C-alpha positions as CSV (number, residue, x, y, z in Angstrom):
1,M,-71.1,261.4,-0.7
2,V,-74.7,262.6,-1.1
3,S,-75.9,260.0,-3.6
4,P,-78.3,257.0,-3.4
5,V,-75.6,254.8,-4.9
6,T,-71.9,254.8,-3.7
7,P,-70.0,251.7,-4.9
8,S,-66.6,251.3,-3.5
9,A,-65.4,249.7,-6.7
10,G,-66.2,249.9,-10.4
11,V,-64.9,251.8,-13.4
12,L,-66.8,255.0,-12.5
13,S,-67.7,256.8,-9.2
14,P,-70.9,258.8,-9.0
15,L,-71.0,262.5,-8.3
16,G,-73.5,263.2,-5.8
17,L,-76.1,266.0,-5.0
18,D,-73.4,268.0,-3.4
19,A,-71.3,268.1,-6.8
20,V,-74.2,268.4,-9.3
21,R,-76.8,271.3,-9.1
22,L,-79.6,271.5,-11.6
23,A,-80.7,274.9,-13.1
24,P,-84.1,275.6,-14.7
25,G,-84.7,273.3,-17.8
26,F,-86.3,270.0,-18.6
27,W,-85.1,268.3,-15.5
28,G,-84.4,271.3,-13.3
29,D,-88.1,272.2,-13.6
30,R,-89.3,268.9,-12.8
31,A,-87.0,268.7,-9.7
32,A,-88.5,271.9,-8.6
33,L,-92.1,270.8,-9.3
34,N,-91.1,267.8,-7.0
35,R,-90.0,269.9,-4.1
36,E,-92.9,272.4,-4.4
37,V,-95.8,270.0,-5.3
38,I,-95.3,266.4,-5.7
39,I,-93.8,265.7,-2.2
40,G,-96.7,267.7,-0.6
41,H,-99.2,266.1,-2.8
42,C,-98.1,262.6,-1.7
43,L,-98.1,263.6,2.1
44,E,-101.5,265.0,1.9
45,W,-103.0,261.9,0.2
46,M,-101.2,259.6,2.7
47,E,-102.7,261.5,5.6
48,R,-106.1,261.6,3.9
49,E,-106.1,257.8,3.3
50,G,-104.9,257.1,6.9
51,W,-101.6,255.6,5.9
52,I,-99.7,257.8,8.1
53,G,-102.2,257.3,10.8
54,N,-101.2,253.7,11.0
55,F,-98.0,254.6,12.4
56,R,-100.0,256.5,15.2
57,G,-102.0,253.3,16.0
58,E,-105.2,254.6,14.5
59,R,-107.7,251.9,13.9
60,P,-108.9,250.3,11.8
61,R,-105.6,250.1,9.9
62,R,-106.0,251.4,6.3
63,G,-104.1,250.7,3.1
64,R,-102.6,247.7,1.6
65,E,-100.1,245.5,3.5
66,F,-97.2,247.4,2.0
67,S,-98.6,251.0,2.5
68,D,-95.8,251.6,5.2
69,S,-93.3,251.6,2.3
70,E,-95.0,254.6,0.9
71,A,-94.2,256.7,3.8
72,Y,-90.6,255.5,3.7
73,K,-90.2,256.4,0.0
74,L,-91.6,259.9,1.0
75,L,-89.1,260.1,3.6
76,E,-86.3,259.4,1.3
77,A,-87.5,262.1,-1.1
78,M,-87.6,264.6,1.7
79,A,-84.1,263.5,2.9
80,W,-82.6,264.2,-0.6
81,S,-84.5,267.5,-1.0
82,G,-84.1,268.8,2.5
83,H,-87.9,269.0,2.9
84,P,-89.0,270.7,6.1
85,G,-91.6,268.0,6.8
86,L,-89.2,265.3,7.4
87,P,-88.7,265.5,11.3
88,E,-92.3,265.4,12.0
89,L,-93.0,262.4,9.8
90,A,-89.7,260.6,10.9
91,A,-90.9,261.1,14.5
92,T,-94.3,259.5,13.7
93,V,-92.5,256.5,12.2
94,A,-90.1,256.2,15.0
95,A,-92.8,256.1,17.6
96,A,-94.2,252.9,15.9
97,Q,-91.0,250.9,16.2
98,E,-90.8,247.9,18.7
99,D,-88.1,247.6,21.2
100,D,-86.3,244.8,19.1
101,G,-86.3,247.0,16.0
102,Y,-89.3,245.4,14.3
103,L,-91.5,248.0,12.5
104,N,-94.6,247.2,10.5
105,T,-98.2,248.5,11.1
106,R,-99.8,245.5,9.3
107,W,-98.1,242.4,10.7
108,N,-96.9,243.2,14.2
109,S,-99.0,240.4,15.9
110,E,-98.2,238.0,13.0
111,R,-94.7,238.7,12.3
112,Y,-93.3,237.0,9.1
113,S,-96.3,234.7,8.7
114,D,-96.6,235.4,5.0
115,L,-93.2,236.0,3.5
116,E,-94.6,235.4,0.0
117,W,-97.0,238.4,0.1
118,G,-96.5,240.2,3.3
119,H,-93.8,242.7,2.1
120,E,-92.1,243.0,5.5
121,L,-88.6,243.0,4.1
122,Y,-89.6,245.0,1.3
123,C,-90.8,247.7,3.7
124,Y,-87.5,247.5,5.7
125,G,-85.7,248.1,2.4
126,H,-87.4,251.4,1.7
127,L,-87.0,252.4,5.4
128,I,-83.3,251.8,5.1
129,Q,-83.0,253.6,2.0
130,A,-84.6,256.7,3.7
131,G,-82.3,256.4,6.6
132,V,-79.2,256.2,4.3
133,A,-80.5,259.3,2.4
134,R,-80.8,261.2,5.7
135,L,-77.4,260.0,6.9
136,R,-75.8,261.2,3.7
137,A,-77.6,264.5,3.3
138,H,-77.9,265.6,6.9
139,G,-76.1,263.2,9.4
140,E,-77.2,261.1,12.3
141,D,-80.6,261.6,13.7
142,E,-83.8,259.9,14.7
143,L,-84.6,258.5,11.2
144,T,-81.1,257.0,10.8
145,K,-81.2,255.3,14.2
146,V,-84.8,253.8,13.2
147,A,-83.4,252.5,9.9
148,R,-80.2,250.9,11.7
149,R,-82.3,249.3,14.4
150,A,-84.5,247.8,11.7
151,A,-81.5,246.5,9.9
152,D,-80.0,244.9,12.9
153,H,-83.4,243.2,13.7
154,L,-83.5,241.9,10.1
155,C,-80.0,240.4,10.5
156,D,-80.7,238.9,13.8
157,R,-83.9,237.3,12.6
158,F,-82.8,236.2,9.0
159,M,-79.0,235.7,8.8
160,E,-79.0,232.0,9.7
161,T,-82.4,231.0,8.0
162,T,-83.0,230.2,4.4
163,E,-85.9,232.5,4.1
164,T,-86.4,235.6,2.0
165,C,-89.1,238.2,1.0
166,G,-91.6,237.8,-1.9
167,H,-90.6,241.3,-3.1
168,P,-86.9,241.9,-3.5
169,E,-85.7,245.4,-2.4
170,V,-84.0,245.1,0.9
171,E,-80.9,243.7,-0.8
172,M,-79.7,247.0,-2.3
173,A,-80.8,248.8,0.8
174,L,-78.6,246.7,3.1
175,V,-75.6,247.1,0.7
176,E,-76.0,250.9,0.8
177,L,-76.2,250.9,4.5
178,Y,-73.1,248.9,4.6
179,R,-71.5,251.4,2.3
180,A,-72.6,254.3,4.6
181,T,-71.6,252.7,7.9
182,G,-69.0,250.1,7.2
183,T,-70.9,247.5,9.2
184,E,-70.0,244.1,7.4
185,R,-73.1,242.2,8.4
186,Y,-75.4,244.4,6.4
187,L,-73.4,243.4,3.3
188,E,-73.4,239.6,4.4
189,M,-77.1,239.6,4.8
190,A,-77.6,241.1,1.5
191,R,-75.4,238.6,-0.1
192,R,-77.2,235.7,1.6
193,L,-80.6,237.1,0.5
194,V,-79.4,237.2,-3.2
195,E,-77.9,233.7,-3.0
196,R,-80.8,231.9,-1.3
197,R,-83.4,233.1,-3.8
198,G,-84.4,230.5,-6.3
199,L,-83.2,227.4,-4.2
200,P,-86.4,227.8,-3.7
201,A,-86.8,230.0,-0.7
202,L,-90.5,230.7,-0.8
203,G,-93.6,228.7,-1.0
204,P,-95.5,228.0,-4.3
205,I,-98.1,230.6,-5.5
206,H,-100.7,230.4,-8.4
207,L,-98.6,232.6,-10.6
208,G,-95.6,230.4,-10.4
209,R,-92.2,230.8,-8.7
210,A,-90.9,232.9,-11.6
211,Y,-93.2,235.6,-10.4
212,F,-90.8,236.6,-7.6
213,Q,-87.7,235.1,-9.3
214,D,-87.6,232.1,-7.1
215,D,-87.6,229.6,-9.9
216,M,-83.8,229.4,-10.2
217,P,-80.9,231.0,-8.6
218,V,-79.8,234.5,-9.7
219,R,-76.6,233.1,-11.3
220,R,-78.4,230.8,-13.6
221,A,-81.0,233.1,-15.1
222,R,-80.4,234.4,-18.5
223,V,-83.2,237.1,-18.8
224,L,-85.3,239.0,-16.5
225,R,-88.7,237.4,-15.9
226,G,-91.7,237.4,-13.6
227,H,-92.9,240.6,-12.0
228,A,-91.0,243.4,-13.6
229,V,-90.4,245.7,-10.6
230,R,-89.3,242.5,-8.4
231,A,-87.0,241.3,-11.2
232,L,-85.3,244.7,-11.6
233,Y,-84.9,245.4,-7.9
234,L,-83.4,242.0,-7.4
235,A,-81.0,242.7,-10.3
236,C,-80.0,245.9,-8.6
237,G,-79.3,244.2,-5.3
238,A,-77.2,241.5,-7.1
239,V,-75.1,244.3,-8.9
240,D,-74.4,245.9,-5.5
241,V,-73.5,242.7,-3.9
242,A,-71.2,241.7,-6.8
243,V,-69.4,245.1,-6.9
244,E,-68.8,245.0,-3.1
245,T,-67.7,241.4,-2.9
246,G,-65.7,241.3,-6.2
247,D,-68.0,238.7,-7.6
248,G,-67.4,239.0,-11.3
249,E,-69.4,235.9,-12.1
250,L,-72.5,237.5,-10.5
251,L,-72.0,240.8,-12.3
252,H,-71.6,239.1,-15.6
253,A,-75.0,237.1,-15.0
254,I,-76.8,240.4,-14.5
255,E,-75.1,242.1,-17.6
256,E,-76.3,239.1,-19.7
257,Q,-79.8,239.3,-18.3
258,W,-79.9,243.1,-18.9
259,E,-78.7,242.5,-22.6
260,N,-81.2,239.9,-23.3
261,T,-84.1,241.8,-21.6
262,V,-83.3,244.9,-23.6
263,A,-83.0,242.9,-27.0
264,R,-86.4,241.0,-26.5
265,R,-88.5,242.3,-23.6
266,T,-88.3,246.1,-23.7
267,H,-90.7,248.6,-25.3
268,L,-89.6,251.5,-27.5
269,T,-90.0,253.9,-24.6
270,G,-87.6,251.9,-22.3
271,G,-90.7,250.6,-20.5
272,M,-90.6,247.1,-19.1
273,G,-93.5,244.7,-18.4
274,S,-96.1,243.6,-20.9
275,R,-98.6,241.8,-18.8
276,H,-101.4,243.3,-16.8
277,S,-102.4,240.2,-15.0
278,D,-99.2,239.8,-12.9
279,E,-97.3,243.1,-13.9
280,A,-94.8,241.0,-15.4
281,F,-92.3,240.6,-18.5
282,G,-93.9,238.6,-21.2
283,E,-91.9,236.1,-23.3
284,D,-89.4,237.2,-25.9
285,F,-90.9,239.7,-28.3
286,E,-94.2,239.8,-26.5
287,L,-94.6,243.6,-26.7
288,P,-98.1,244.6,-27.5
289,A,-98.6,248.3,-27.7
290,D,-102.2,248.5,-26.4
291,R,-101.6,246.0,-23.6
292,A,-98.2,247.2,-22.6
293,Y,-98.1,247.6,-18.8
294,S,-94.8,249.3,-18.6
295,E,-95.4,250.3,-14.9
296,T,-93.8,253.6,-13.9
297,C,-92.0,251.9,-11.0
298,A,-90.5,249.4,-13.4
299,G,-89.2,252.3,-15.4
300,I,-87.6,253.8,-12.4
301,A,-86.2,250.4,-11.3
302,S,-84.6,250.1,-14.8
303,I,-83.0,253.4,-14.5
304,M,-81.6,252.3,-11.2
305,L,-80.2,249.1,-12.6
306,S,-78.7,250.8,-15.7
307,H,-77.1,253.4,-13.6
308,R,-75.4,250.7,-11.4
309,L,-74.2,248.7,-14.4
310,L,-72.9,252.0,-15.9
311,L,-70.8,252.7,-12.8
312,A,-69.6,249.1,-12.6
313,T,-68.5,248.9,-16.2
314,G,-68.3,252.3,-17.8
315,R,-70.3,251.2,-20.8
316,T,-72.3,254.0,-22.4
317,R,-75.0,251.4,-23.5
318,Y,-76.4,251.6,-20.1
319,A,-76.6,255.4,-20.0
320,D,-78.4,255.2,-23.3
321,L,-81.2,253.0,-22.0
322,A,-81.3,255.2,-18.8
323,E,-81.9,258.2,-20.8
324,R,-84.6,256.6,-23.1
325,T,-86.4,255.6,-19.9
326,M,-86.0,258.8,-18.0
327,Y,-87.5,260.8,-20.9
328,N,-90.2,258.4,-22.0
329,V,-91.4,256.7,-18.6
330,L,-90.1,258.8,-15.7
331,A,-91.1,262.1,-17.3
332,T,-94.4,260.6,-18.6
333,S,-96.0,259.6,-15.4
334,P,-96.5,262.9,-13.7
335,A,-99.1,265.4,-15.2
336,L,-97.6,268.9,-15.9
337,D,-99.2,270.2,-12.7
338,G,-97.5,267.4,-10.6
339,R,-100.8,266.3,-9.1
340,S,-101.7,263.2,-11.0
341,F,-99.7,260.2,-12.3
342,F,-99.7,257.3,-14.7
343,Y,-99.3,253.9,-13.0
344,A,-99.1,252.0,-16.4
345,N,-97.7,253.4,-19.6
346,P,-99.2,251.7,-22.6
347,L,-98.2,252.7,-26.1
348,H,-101.6,252.7,-27.6
349,M,-105.0,254.0,-26.1
350,R,-107.9,252.9,-28.3
351,I,-110.7,254.8,-26.5
352,P,-110.4,257.8,-24.5
353,P,-111.0,256.9,-20.8
354,E,-113.7,258.4,-18.6
355,P,-112.3,261.3,-16.5
356,R,-112.0,260.8,-12.8
357,E,-110.7,263.5,-10.4
358,G,-110.0,263.7,-6.6
359,V,-110.7,260.0,-6.0
360,V,-108.7,257.0,-5.2
361,D,-108.3,254.8,-8.4
362,H,-108.6,251.1,-7.8
363,T,-107.2,250.3,-11.3
364,S,-103.8,250.6,-12.7
365,G,-104.8,254.0,-14.2
366,V,-104.3,252.9,-17.7
367,G,-104.9,255.9,-20.2
368,L,-105.6,258.5,-17.4
369,R,-103.5,260.0,-14.7
370,S,-105.0,259.7,-11.3
371,S,-104.4,261.8,-8.2
372,W,-104.0,258.7,-6.1
373,Y,-104.2,254.9,-6.2
374,D,-105.0,252.3,-3.7
375,V,-101.5,251.0,-4.7
376,S,-99.7,254.3,-4.8
377,C,-96.0,253.1,-5.2
378,C,-95.5,255.2,-8.3
379,P,-96.0,258.8,-7.1
380,N,-93.7,258.3,-4.1
381,N,-91.2,256.4,-6.2
382,I,-91.2,259.4,-8.6
383,A,-90.7,261.8,-5.7
384,R,-87.6,260.1,-4.4
385,T,-86.2,259.6,-8.0
386,L,-86.6,263.3,-8.9
387,A,-85.3,264.5,-5.6
388,S,-82.0,262.3,-6.1
389,L,-81.9,262.8,-10.0
390,P,-78.7,265.1,-10.1
391,A,-76.7,262.1,-8.8
392,Y,-77.4,260.2,-11.9
393,L,-76.2,263.0,-14.3
394,A,-72.3,262.7,-14.0
395,A,-69.4,260.5,-12.7
396,A,-65.7,260.4,-12.3
397,D,-62.8,258.2,-13.3
398,G,-60.0,259.4,-11.2
399,D,-59.6,263.1,-12.2
400,A,-61.7,262.7,-15.3
401,L,-65.1,264.1,-15.3
402,H,-67.8,262.2,-17.2
403,V,-71.2,263.8,-18.2
404,H,-73.8,261.2,-19.0
405,H,-77.1,263.1,-19.1
406,Y,-77.5,266.7,-20.3
407,A,-79.4,269.4,-18.5
408,P,-78.7,272.9,-17.5
409,A,-76.4,272.4,-14.5
410,E,-73.3,273.1,-12.5
411,I,-71.0,270.2,-12.1
412,G,-67.8,270.1,-10.0
413,H,-65.1,267.4,-9.4
414,R,-61.7,267.9,-7.8
415,G,-61.3,271.7,-8.6
416,L,-62.8,271.4,-12.2
417,T,-66.3,273.0,-12.3
418,L,-68.4,273.2,-15.5
419,R,-71.6,275.0,-16.2
420,L,-73.8,273.2,-18.8
421,E,-76.0,275.3,-20.9
422,T,-78.5,273.4,-23.3
423,D,-82.0,273.3,-24.3
424,Y,-81.9,269.5,-24.5
425,P,-84.0,267.5,-25.5
426,W,-85.5,270.2,-27.7
427,S,-82.2,271.2,-29.1
428,G,-79.0,269.1,-29.5
429,T,-76.5,271.7,-28.6
430,V,-74.7,271.3,-25.3
431,T,-72.2,273.9,-24.2
432,A,-70.0,273.3,-21.2
433,H,-68.3,276.4,-19.9
434,V,-65.3,276.1,-17.6
435,V,-65.9,278.0,-14.3
436,E,-62.9,276.6,-12.4
437,G,-60.1,274.9,-14.2
438,R,-57.3,272.3,-13.9
439,P,-55.6,269.9,-16.1
440,G,-57.7,266.9,-17.0
441,R,-60.2,265.1,-19.1
442,I,-63.8,266.0,-19.8
443,V,-65.8,262.9,-21.2
444,L,-69.1,263.4,-22.8
445,R,-71.5,260.7,-23.8
446,V,-72.8,260.7,-27.4
447,P,-76.1,258.7,-27.5
448,S,-76.4,255.8,-30.0
449,W,-79.0,257.6,-32.0
450,A,-76.8,260.7,-32.5
451,Q,-74.9,259.8,-35.8
452,G,-73.1,262.6,-37.1
453,A,-72.3,264.4,-33.9
454,T,-69.5,266.8,-33.6
455,L,-67.4,268.2,-30.7
456,T,-65.8,271.8,-30.8
457,H,-63.2,273.0,-28.6
458,G,-59.8,274.7,-28.7
459,G,-60.8,276.1,-32.2
460,T,-61.3,272.8,-33.8
461,T,-64.4,270.6,-34.6
462,R,-64.2,266.8,-34.9
463,P,-66.7,264.1,-35.2
464,A,-67.8,262.4,-32.0
465,G,-69.2,259.1,-31.1
466,P,-71.5,257.4,-30.6
467,G,-70.1,256.4,-27.3
468,N,-67.7,258.5,-25.3
469,V,-65.9,261.5,-26.6
470,T,-63.0,263.0,-24.7
471,A,-61.6,266.6,-24.6
472,E,-58.3,266.9,-22.6
473,A,-56.6,270.3,-21.8
474,D,-55.1,272.5,-19.1
475,W,-58.7,273.9,-18.5
476,R,-59.0,277.6,-17.6
477,P,-62.0,279.6,-16.7
478,G,-63.7,280.8,-19.7
479,D,-62.9,277.7,-21.9
480,R,-65.7,276.2,-23.7
481,I,-66.6,272.9,-25.2
482,R,-69.6,272.4,-27.6
483,L,-71.3,269.2,-28.3
484,D,-73.7,269.2,-31.2
485,L,-76.1,266.1,-31.5
486,P,-78.2,265.9,-34.6
487,M,-81.8,266.1,-33.6
488,A,-83.8,265.4,-36.9
489,S,-86.9,263.4,-36.5
490,R,-86.5,259.7,-37.6
491,W,-88.8,256.7,-38.3
492,T,-88.2,253.6,-36.2
493,F,-89.4,250.1,-37.2
494,P,-89.9,247.2,-35.1
495,D,-88.2,243.8,-35.2
496,R,-90.5,241.5,-37.3
497,R,-90.6,239.2,-34.4
498,V,-92.6,241.8,-32.5
499,D,-95.8,240.6,-34.2
500,A,-98.1,242.9,-32.3
501,V,-96.8,246.0,-34.2
502,R,-95.6,244.3,-37.4
503,G,-96.4,246.7,-40.3
504,C,-96.1,249.8,-38.2
505,A,-93.5,252.4,-37.5
506,A,-92.9,255.2,-34.7
507,V,-91.3,258.6,-34.8
508,E,-88.4,259.6,-32.5
509,R,-86.5,262.8,-32.1
510,G,-83.3,262.7,-30.0
511,P,-84.1,260.9,-26.9
512,L,-87.8,261.4,-27.3
513,V,-90.5,258.9,-28.5
514,Y,-93.5,260.7,-30.1
515,C,-97.1,259.7,-30.4
516,A,-100.2,260.7,-32.2
517,E,-102.8,262.0,-29.9
518,S,-106.5,262.4,-30.7
519,V,-108.6,264.9,-28.6
520,A,-111.9,266.2,-29.7
521,D,-111.7,267.1,-33.5
522,D,-108.4,265.4,-34.1
523,P,-108.4,262.6,-36.7
524,P,-109.7,259.3,-35.4
525,L,-106.5,257.2,-34.9
526,A,-108.2,253.9,-35.5
527,L,-108.6,254.9,-39.2
528,V,-105.1,256.5,-39.8
529,K,-102.3,255.1,-41.9
530,A,-99.0,257.0,-41.8
531,L,-97.0,257.9,-44.9
532,P,-93.4,257.3,-43.9
533,E,-92.1,260.7,-45.0
534,P,-89.8,263.1,-42.9
535,P,-92.1,264.7,-40.4
536,A,-92.2,268.7,-40.4
537,E,-91.0,270.3,-37.1
538,R,-92.5,273.2,-35.4
539,E,-92.1,274.7,-31.8
540,R,-95.1,275.4,-29.7
541,D,-94.7,276.8,-26.2
542,G,-91.0,275.9,-26.2
543,V,-91.9,272.2,-27.1
544,V,-90.9,270.6,-30.5
545,E,-94.0,269.0,-32.0
546,L,-94.0,267.1,-35.3
547,E,-96.6,267.0,-38.2
548,A,-96.6,263.7,-40.1
549,R,-98.5,263.0,-43.5
550,A,-101.1,260.2,-43.2
551,C,-104.2,259.0,-44.9
552,L,-107.6,258.6,-43.3
553,V,-109.0,255.2,-44.4
554,P,-112.9,255.3,-44.9
555,A,-114.9,253.0,-42.7
556,G,-118.5,252.1,-42.0
557,D,-120.7,249.9,-40.1
558,V,-120.6,246.4,-41.4
559,P,-122.2,243.1,-40.2
560,W,-119.0,241.3,-40.1
561,P,-115.6,242.8,-39.4
562,Y,-113.6,240.8,-42.0
563,R,-113.6,240.6,-45.7
564,D,-112.1,238.9,-48.7
565,G,-109.5,240.5,-50.8
566,H,-107.0,243.4,-50.1
567,P,-108.0,246.0,-47.7
568,D,-109.0,249.5,-49.0
569,A,-106.0,251.6,-49.9
570,A,-108.0,254.7,-50.7
571,G,-108.5,257.6,-48.3
572,R,-108.1,261.4,-47.8
573,E,-104.8,262.8,-46.8
574,V,-104.6,264.2,-43.2
575,T,-102.0,265.8,-41.0
576,L,-101.1,264.1,-37.8
577,R,-100.0,266.1,-34.9
578,L,-97.2,264.1,-33.1
579,V,-96.5,265.2,-29.6
580,P,-93.6,263.9,-27.2
581,Y,-95.0,260.9,-25.6
582,H,-94.2,262.2,-22.2
583,R,-96.7,265.0,-22.7
584,W,-99.6,263.0,-23.9
585,G,-102.9,263.0,-21.8
586,N,-102.4,266.5,-20.5
587,R,-105.1,267.9,-22.8
588,G,-107.9,265.8,-21.3
589,P,-108.9,262.2,-22.1
590,S,-107.6,261.1,-25.5
591,S,-106.8,258.2,-27.7
592,M,-103.2,257.7,-28.5
593,R,-100.7,255.6,-30.4
594,V,-97.0,255.4,-30.7
595,W,-96.8,252.7,-33.4
596,L,-98.6,253.9,-36.5
597,P,-99.8,251.5,-39.3
598,L,-98.0,252.4,-42.5
599,S,-99.9,253.2,-45.7
């Protein structure tokens, strides 16, 4: 199966890139942009910065200690998309591998001397995932052999130790290599790496052991904590190990961690990670809008985790969060032209940042997309995710075909082929046309926000969801199913324990979070208070925008920014233009806010 995740057990089995083909539309356009622009952009910048030259032995070595992993992520993107540049890049990487399988351009003479920060096993993880992608999409070749040699070296070196890597990632890669090859020791190595974390397996650091989830065993944790990407990658690996070994206790532990994290430590956009200092989760309900870190890679890792839990359990709740994160984090990071990216995704930008173009950004890119970063994990992560995205859209349960995410596409399973037509997320109508038929069930997900949805087929219309809605018939070519999801805009209010945005509200429409954006002559957002009345909708260039009523509160220079008594309530009424959060920052430097103070 041509898919990044292929569990041998679970409620659902994924449908791969060979069974799901995207057509032009929200996600189809982004997949095309990825093939035509983003992958080439990443390759160009890695050549420019010398990260590819590291594999050629060019000196001095350039890039951070984990820059090798970016070449491997790019190779994975190339493998899924069939990019013609793969053989040359793979050959460059292969030439740098040592005879015993070791491969790292930073640490070769100091192997495994800094497991806390060295990222050697993390880099192997991305190399192995690239090799698995190539194996499934193309077959055995030089890249797959490089990945297997690296995995064999890793097993030889670490199977009988108590060591692990400061950055989880290799665990899920090893499980996937086991699934692709049947080699049992890859699964056993992954299981041991999961079980030894938190014993502890690493040395102390100034950020504390929770930073790399080494403060307690995985089974004992009740919520995701520490560095957000590390925590989510470890959880992905633990789910993979649990599914393949039948370890229900381990799977339940990750389910509980997911539930508690979603309930207390997740932003409205689906973004995860509140703290800039260590790219980490905060404490419960520590969800500031302006200081939200919400790294793009953490969003992608969250999608990966939710997808694995969906396949393992069949619960649509996991698909709901994956959808929220796909539209409001994954789709937000790349600019519309695919040549610059957000690293962090705050929900409030007070002051428009200074523009910077064509230079390497040494910050986390808060408030402005950058062409490249000295830590450019996010662009390459986006590239591999968009390249494999069709594999996330649908799954199967025996003969039943489940559709989780809606996009113009053709989906086939065991002789049943559907052509999906939709303008989702701008419209809530999804029509499934039967191209090839057979008897069976078609299961469609109704998102949790879609109260009042209906399903029409066979001449009847009935209420649908939220949750799964099933249509069963002896399907014939020309049959149709129509799902109608109500797409009216709605105000959303935070839990009172999220004190950073108490007294505020946000606007959502369908799966999209909206924001107010101030560019040039737009109202200054620092002085705006919203009137929580239903926003008016309008379409501009195929995109649904909203207009909300608000009042602009007068303000002036004062010698002391505090006062006695009640704040001024007077002000003149203004109209706020609300745009989908994923489109903000494309009109130039701007201020922005998702959570709006209420008048």
